[in-house]
Structure formats: structure tokens, C-alpha cells
C-alpha positions as CSV (number, residue, x, y, z in Angstrom):
1,X,1.8,33.5,-3.1
2,X,-1.3,32.0,-4.5
3,X,-4.0,34.5,-5.1
4,X,-5.8,33.2,-8.4
5,X,-8.9,31.1,-8.4
6,X,-9.9,28.7,-11.1
7,X,-13.4,27.1,-11.2
8,X,-14.2,24.0,-12.6
9,X,-17.5,22.4,-13.0
10,X,-18.0,18.7,-11.8
11,X,-20.6,16.3,-10.6
12,X,-21.2,15.8,-6.8
13,X,-20.0,12.4,-7.2
14,X,-16.7,13.7,-8.8
15,X,-16.2,16.2,-6.1
16,X,-16.6,13.6,-3.2
17,X,-14.1,11.4,-5.2
18,X,-11.5,14.2,-5.3
19,X,-11.8,15.3,-1.8
20,X,-11.8,11.7,-1.0
21,X,-8.3,11.0,-2.7
22,X,-6.8,14.2,-1.4
23,X,-7.8,13.0,1.8
24,X,-6.0,9.8,1.6
25,X,-3.1,11.6,0.3
26,X,-3.1,13.8,3.3
27,X,-3.1,17.1,1.1
28,X,-5.8,19.9,0.6
29,X,-8.2,19.6,-2.6
30,X,-6.4,22.5,-4.3
31,X,-2.9,21.0,-3.9
32,X,-4.4,17.7,-5.1
33,X,-5.4,19.4,-8.3
34,X,-2.5,21.3,-8.8
35,X,-0.3,18.1,-8.6
36,X,-2.4,16.2,-10.7
37,X,-2.5,19.0,-13.2
38,X,1.1,19.0,-13.4
39,X,1.7,15.3,-13.3
40,X,3.3,15.0,-10.0
41,X,3.6,11.6,-8.4
42,X,1.1,11.5,-5.4
43,X,1.4,8.7,-2.8
44,X,-1.6,7.8,-0.7
45,X,-0.8,7.8,3.3
46,X,-1.4,4.3,4.6
47,X,-3.9,4.0,7.3
48,X,-3.2,2.3,10.6
49,X,-4.8,-0.7,9.8
50,X,-2.9,-1.3,6.8
51,X,0.3,-0.5,8.7
52,X,-0.7,-3.2,11.1
53,X,-1.5,-5.9,8.3
54,X,1.9,-5.4,6.7
55,X,3.6,-5.9,10.0
56,X,1.5,-9.0,10.7
57,X,2.5,-10.1,7.1
58,X,6.3,-9.5,8.0
59,X,5.8,-11.8,11.0
60,X,3.9,-14.5,9.0
61,X,6.7,-14.4,6.4
62,X,9.7,-14.8,9.4
63,X,7.6,-17.5,11.1
64,X,7.1,-19.4,8.0
65,X,10.9,-19.2,6.9
66,X,11.8,-20.4,10.4
67,X,9.2,-23.1,10.0
68,X,10.7,-24.2,6.6
69,X,14.1,-24.3,8.2
70,X,13.2,-26.7,10.9
71,X,11.6,-29.3,8.3
72,X,14.3,-29.5,5.9
73,X,16.0,-32.4,7.3
74,X,12.7,-34.4,8.5
75,X,10.3,-33.5,5.6
76,X,11.7,-31.8,2.6
77,X,8.4,-31.7,0.7
78,X,6.5,-29.7,3.6
79,X,9.6,-27.6,3.8
80,X,9.3,-26.6,0.2
81,X,5.6,-26.0,0.7
82,X,6.4,-23.7,3.5
83,X,9.0,-21.9,1.9
84,X,7.1,-21.3,-1.3
85,X,4.4,-19.7,0.8
86,X,7.1,-17.7,2.7
87,X,8.0,-16.4,-0.9
88,X,4.5,-15.5,-1.6
89,X,4.1,-13.5,1.2
90,X,7.3,-11.7,0.5
91,X,6.0,-10.7,-3.1
92,X,3.1,-9.3,-1.5
93,X,4.8,-7.4,0.7
94,X,7.2,-5.8,-1.8
95,X,3.8,-5.1,-3.7
96,X,2.7,-3.1,-0.6
97,X,5.6,-1.2,-0.7
98,X,5.0,0.3,-4.1
């Protein structure tokens, strides 16, 4: 049970920043401060807008891969460029997961 209080001094800006980070992580300010004090890894929750962007990027990557496969015989240079774009999107998607 948590019965002890610790008070800290901070500026208004710091307090707003801490509250904002705690909200993004989906936890209370107290839990956020305890987690950071004990060096726990805090992961922010993704917003609905970020999720929609991620899903859209997945669709784009799949579509560009299909287009690249269609052009392999007819125009190898175009196929190479489309494949490269698909790989760049995949890289961004992998970074998004981290």
C-alpha cells in the first residue's frame, strides 16, 4: 500500500510536461514519476490517428510491392524504383514499431 508522500518543486512548465507525458503513457502522474525514478521503460500509447497512419503505410507498402512485381518484365528500372520505395516504407514501419 502506498501511504507515504514525497513533494518536489518544479516549474509550471515542468509540471505540465510531466502530466502530458504521463497521459500519453496512459498512467497517473504518480505512477509515471515512480516508473522514471526506478528507470522502468515507459512506452507511450499510440493515438487513433497514429494507428490509422500506420495502417495506411502498410497498405501503401503492399500496393507498391504489387506494382513492382507487375513491372518487372516490362520496365525493370521502374520496377526497381517502386521496389525501393516499398523498402523505404517498410523501414519506416519498422521504426514505428519501436
